N, C-alpha and C positions, 0 to 999 in steps of 0.2 A: 123408299129404296129408287139405285137409280136412272129402272122403268120407268117409274112415277115421276122421274125428273124428265125425260125422254119426252113423253106425252106430253104436260105442261110448256117446255120451250118450244114445243110444233104448233104449240094452240096460242104462246105469248101475242097479247097484244103488245108491241113497241114501237109498229111503225106507222103509229099513226100520230109520232113526236123522232122518234128514232130515223137515220137514214141506215140506208146497210152500207157499208164504211167499207171502203178497197184493201185490197192486200198488196202491198207495195215490194216492188223489190227493192232493195237495199244494196247496191254494187260497190259500193265502196268499203264497205267493211265486209263485204262477200268475201272481196277480193283480198280485202287484208289476212281474215282469219281463214281463207281455205271451205267451207262452205257458201250452201245459198241461202242467206239470209236474209226474211220474209214480214213484214210493218203491217202487222193492222193495224191498222190508220183510227181508232175509237179518237185521235184527238178532233177528225174532223166531225166529229156530231155539232149539234145546234149548240150546245151547252158545255164545247171540247172536253169534251169523259162520255164517257162508257155508262155511269151513271146514271140516267136518264132512261137508257131501259130495263132496270128493276124497280126500280120508283116507280116510271109509271107504272110499268105492268101490275106491280100492287093494289096502286091508287085505280086503275083501271076494274080491276077485280073487285075491290068496297063496295055496299049494301048505298042506294041512295043515302039512308038515316046515318052510319056512315062518317059521309063527306060531309052531308047536313053537320055532324059536330063539329065536320074541321077538322085540320091532316095537323100531325104534329112530326115531326127528325129531328132527329141529334146528326150533325156535319163538321168536318173540316171543309167543306165547301163542292164537292161535287154534288156528291148524291143533295144536298139543297140543294142546287140547280135544276137538278130535276125534278125535284119537289116541285117547287118554284112553277117550272114550263109544265108540271105535270097539274101543280090548281087552278094557272091560269086558265088550262086550257079544258078543265072541269068542272071549273066554276064553282071551287070551293076557297076557302081560311085554309092557307097553310101557319102553321107558327115554326119558328127556325131556328132552332140553337145548336149556335156556333160555336166552337171557342174561342176565346179571347187572340191569341195564337194563328189565326187562318188569316194566310196572306188578304190583303183590301180587294185586291182583283174577284174574291171569291164571294166578296162581302159584297162588293157592289153588283156584281153579275146576278147573284141571286137577287136583286131589290131588281134588278134589267127585268129581268125573265116574270120574276113573281110579280108585278108591280103594286097591285092595292091590296092583293091578295095574298100579299106575306108582311109577319111580323117577325123582327131579328131579336132576338135576344143573342146577347153574346159569353159566357160563362166558361171560367174553369183553362184550365194551359194541353187540355190531351181532348178525343173525342170522349173517352170513357169519363171524365170528369161535364160534359154536355149532356151526352147520356143518359147520368145518376139524372143532372136537371128537369130535362126532357120527360123521366120519368112524371115524376113529381107531379112536372103542369099536367101531365096528360091525366092522373087522377083527381088535381084539384077540379079541371074544368072539363073534365069527359071527352077529351080528342082522341082522335084514332093515332096510334102513333105504326106511323112508315117508316122500320128499322131502313138502318142501308145493307146490309148483308145476310142476318141471322133470317129469313123470312123467307119459304122455300119460293113465293111469287116473286119474290126479287132476286133470290137464287136463278128459277127457268131467266126472267131474263136478261140476267145477263149470260147467261147462258147459250142466249139466240147468236151471243159475238163466233164460236166456237162454230155451232149451223156455219154460218154466215162461212169462217175459214176452212172446211171440209165439204163445201159446195166450190166456192173459191177456187180452189186448190186440190184437185183428184188425185194427179202422183202422190206418191210417193211421200210424209214427211216423219222427221224421224224425233219431232219433240216440237213441244210450244211452250212457250215460256209466258207465267205472266205473274203480274206481281200479286204480293200479298198481303191487304190489313187486318181487314177480317176476318178476309175471306168468302165473300160472298162472287167474287169473278170465277176464282179458280175454279168454287164449289159447282158452280152451271157449267163451266167450261170440262174440267174433267164429268160431270156426271153426262153431257152431251158424247166427250170424245171416245170415253171406255164404253155407250152401250154402242155407236157407232161405227165407230175404229178404233178396236185396240188395243193395236198394236202400237201408233202413238204414244211417245212419253210425255206426260203431262209433270211441270218443270213449277213447281213453287219459286220466287224471286221477295229478301224482304231483305230489310239494311238492319247491321248488326246493332242497334241500337235499340232497332224495332222487330222484334223479331219473337213476337208473341205463337207463331204457330206453330213453326219449325222445334218451342222448348216446349212446347204443350204434345206434339205426335211424341218427338222423343218422349218424355213424360208419363203420357198414356191418357196424362187425364189435361183437363184446362189448364194455362199455367197464367197467373197473371202482373204481369210488371212491373214493379213498382216506378218504372219511367220510359219514357219513348224521347228518341231523337225527335228532328220536329223537322226537319232540312229536309225529310220526307212525308212533310205534313198532312197528304194523304193516304199514306200507309201506314200511322203515330196512332195506332190502336196496343190500350194492356190488355187487352182478353176479347178473344176471337167469341164468337158465334158457339151454340151447343151444337146445332144443324149443320155449320161451316167443318168443326170441326168432326166432326161422324164425319160427311163428306172425302173430310180431308185423307183425312185418317187409313180412311180404307179404297179411295181413288188417285190418291195422289202419287208421283213413279219418287222425284226425288227432291231433293230445298235446295238451295243455294244463295248465300249470305254475303253481300255486298257492302264497302265502305262506301262513302260519302265522296272519295275523289273519284269508283270508281262510276259512281251516279251521273257524277259531273262530266266525267271521258265519256261514256253512251247517248247526254243528251249531247254533248258533240256531236258525235257521229251520227244519230236524227236527224240534226242542222244539215251536215255537210252532206246527207242521202236526199235527204226530203226539204230543202228550204226553211224547215218548221221547227218551233220552240218547246219543243215538250220540257213538261216538268217533272220534278226529281221523281216521283213516284215514275210516272207518264214513262218515263225511260226507264225503270229496274228491273224490268221484264228486258231489254237489250244488256243490259249488265251483268244481267246474268246468265241469258243466254255466252255471253264472246267466255265469261269467268269457267263456263258448265262444260263449253267445245272443248277450252286451249287443255284444262284439269282431264280429259277423257281422252284426247285426242281424237277427237271430232275432222274430219277430211269426207267433202264432195257428198257430206249430209244434206238435206233443208233439215230447216230450222225457222221456227216460225217466234216473233216476241211481239205483245202484246203492246199497243204504246194506249197507252189506259190515260193520260189525260195531257192535257194543253195549260189551265192554267197556274200560269207561270208567273212570279212576281216579278212587274221588273226589273223591281232594284236586285235583287238576286242575282242577276246577271252576271255583277262582274265578284263575286265568292266562283260564278260556277267557272267564268274563262280562267279562273286565276289554279285554281283548281283541277281542270279538265289535267293540263301537259304533267302530272304529278299521278293523276287518275289510269294515262293512259301507256305509264313509262315514259314519259316525253322528256319531263326535265328530271331533274338532279338537285338536290339543294347542298351545300357542302358550307361548313366553318374551317377557313383557312389559315393558319398561321403562318406567319412572314416573318424575317425580320423588321425588325423597325429604321430601316438604314438606308438612305438614295440609291435609288436604280432597286433593290427587288422587288417593287411595286413592278415595274418593265418584264421582271426576271420572268418575276410569275405567268404576269400574264404573254409573255414566249414560249411558256409550259404548255398554255390553253391551248395556242397555235388558231385555229382556222378554227375548228369550233365556235357554232354557234351560243353567247349566250345569253343569258335572259333574263339575269340582275346583276349587280355589283355596288356593293355598300361595304362601305370604309368608311372607318373615320379614326381620325389618331387619339391614341388614349396612353400610350406606352412608351417609355422611351426605348424600351429591348425591343418586345414583339408584338406586332399589328395584327388583329383579326379582322378579317378579311371576310363578309360573307358572299356566298356565289353560290347562280344557277344556272347551269348550264343546257342544252336541249342533246335526248340523248334517244338512240333509234330501238334501243330494246329494253323488257328489263337485262335485271346485272346490268348493264354500262356504268350504273352508279359505281356499284362495286369496281371493278376497272380502272375506271376514274382518280378514285382514293388513292388506290394500292402505286398510282403511277404518281402523282400527289406527294405520295411518304415517301419513296423512292428515290424520289429530288430534293430530299428535306422539309419537304414539306408538314408540317404534326397538320390532318388531317380528320372530319366529322361528315358522318355524314346522317346529316339533317331533310334528306326526301321522303320518310316518312314520321321525322316530329309532326307533331300537333298545331304546338306552338308557333312550331318555327315558323311554317308554312302560314297558318295564324297571326302569330303576331311578332313573334321579331323581328323579319322578316322587314315589316315597315316601321322598326323601331331602333334600327342598330342607330349608331351615333352620340350625339349627346356636346355637352359643353366640354373644352378640353382646356388646360393651361396652356399647353403643348404648342395649338395652334394660336399663339399671338401673334397679329400681324397677317393672317392671311388673306387673300381674298376673293371672292364666291364670285363662282361665274358658271351659266348656264350656258348649252348649248344645245345645238341639234346637230346631231350623229347623221350620217344618211344610215340606214342598215345596210351593211355591206360586211365583208370580211375584211381586215383595217386596216378601218375607221379610228379602233381604240388605240393599237401599233403608233397607225400615222399620226392619230396627236399625241402618244410618249416619244414618239422619232423626237416631234418637233422641238421640244422642248429642250431649256437649257439643261444639263445634266444638275447646276449647282439649285434649279430651284424643286421645292417639294412638296409633293400631296398628301395636306392633312387631309381628306376627304374624299370622297368618289362614291355617287350617287349613281348609277345606269341601270334598267328597267328597259325593256321589251315589249312596247306596246304592242305589238300585230299589226304596224301600219311601216312603211316605208322609212322613216325614219325613227330617233328616239331622243327623247329626252334627255341629257346629262349634267348634276349636279356636279362640281367640284370647286374644290377648298384648297389654295395653290399658295405657298410661302416664299416669294421672289423677294430676295435684300432688296433693296430703295434704289439703290443703283444700275437696278436691270432693269426696273422700269422700263425702260424705252424698251431696250430689247424687247421685252413683254407684249409693246401693244407690238413693236413687227410681227413678234409669233402667233400673235390672233391676228393681223392685218393676211400674212400668211399662207394660213390653217385653210381657206376658204367657207370655216363652217361659222353658218349662223349662232350670234350668241349677245351674250348681254351681263354688264354687273348687276350683279348681288349683293356685293357686300351693305349696303344701305337697306336692304329687307327688311322692316320689321320681323319675320318670322325668322329670319337666320338671327336676326337680334337675338330672339325672346329666346330660343330651342337652341341652338346652335354658336353663338360667337358668344 
């Protein structure tokens, strides 16, 4: 019962190793969505995640005999770090089974926190796979299993997050948003809030491809997912716990599902307000908060998002940065067909006008029609439809690719190839200043008889952009071309003999 959990939470032994984390205002995102947004900074724990609370609370309540046999846990990384640190603190052996898909930063962190106390076993591709293997090892060796979410002491340890939130902010709170994997954190949070401040809504947030709890609550029974998405690896759970399902079904007010782009946008939001980089699971609650506030038309309400972890694999940041603009409706992607004739490229750019272009890819391929892949900055959702309509109005057939996964992930990097129509082209790389008019200055400075056979531009977020251009210049005009380069004023380099160009495009 929730009342039993209230007692367990109030007496939880978490502060031997965990910190009371701050509840920070997020002024940037608050202003943008018209609500007071607060971030519970669990990303600032010693293991950069809330998981330390539940893991240690469970281990601290084990008998000396149980600790003597050693403990075992299955985890995608954050719970593993909590168990490792707990084992080092309590002086017992810990075996940690982790999915093979776990980011290396988390594997390394487990070793660092546990030292000689920890043995790491990599098995399976999800938490559920790792948990089954951990169960087998538990039976073989008599280890004490430390469940990452489906245990009353673990749930109570996580519930101390809610205890701190209500102590730190005693004014009205409309809702607290919590990421859900197996359900341990939201179960503890809901158990405390619904006993102490039942007027506060508790909203669960999951990714669209790892929504086991949402499906289970709708079905009235636990549902096992055949597969889970791994972008938010900290919430990639195929089957939620029995106890967490019971508590969520009874206490959680609502659920929100977010896609990868929305999570990436929330990672950026956290960074802009805190200068901290949270992992996908750590930004999931904020992504859900933004989506829920918009869907329900909330204004001037106090909303809390638990930033539950910051164990981000650094190599993933490139992907996050690229997908952020789409997730926040700040970038639209289009495939535009234009006549393959001299001057058409310039006319299309004139139609784009002063709007900020994030990407421009073109490769000559057909004698009559050219297909251009273009990305453009947008101010709000729905603007991409207006842009596409304007292109069509001026005779340019346009396909809106803003929400096309394959286009965002792959096609934008693969536009081009070898073309018989590109014979004799010169390849030059330029550094364009990132300011309105830079592209038009380039195009208007060209002689009208020169043909652009390739154009690749990407805004890298700096005050300049690197551009690769293919130009077909008649041999008799090469002197004029040299004068054009000298008068342009942009740094450039001749790449015509570049081996990468020769192999893939020449």
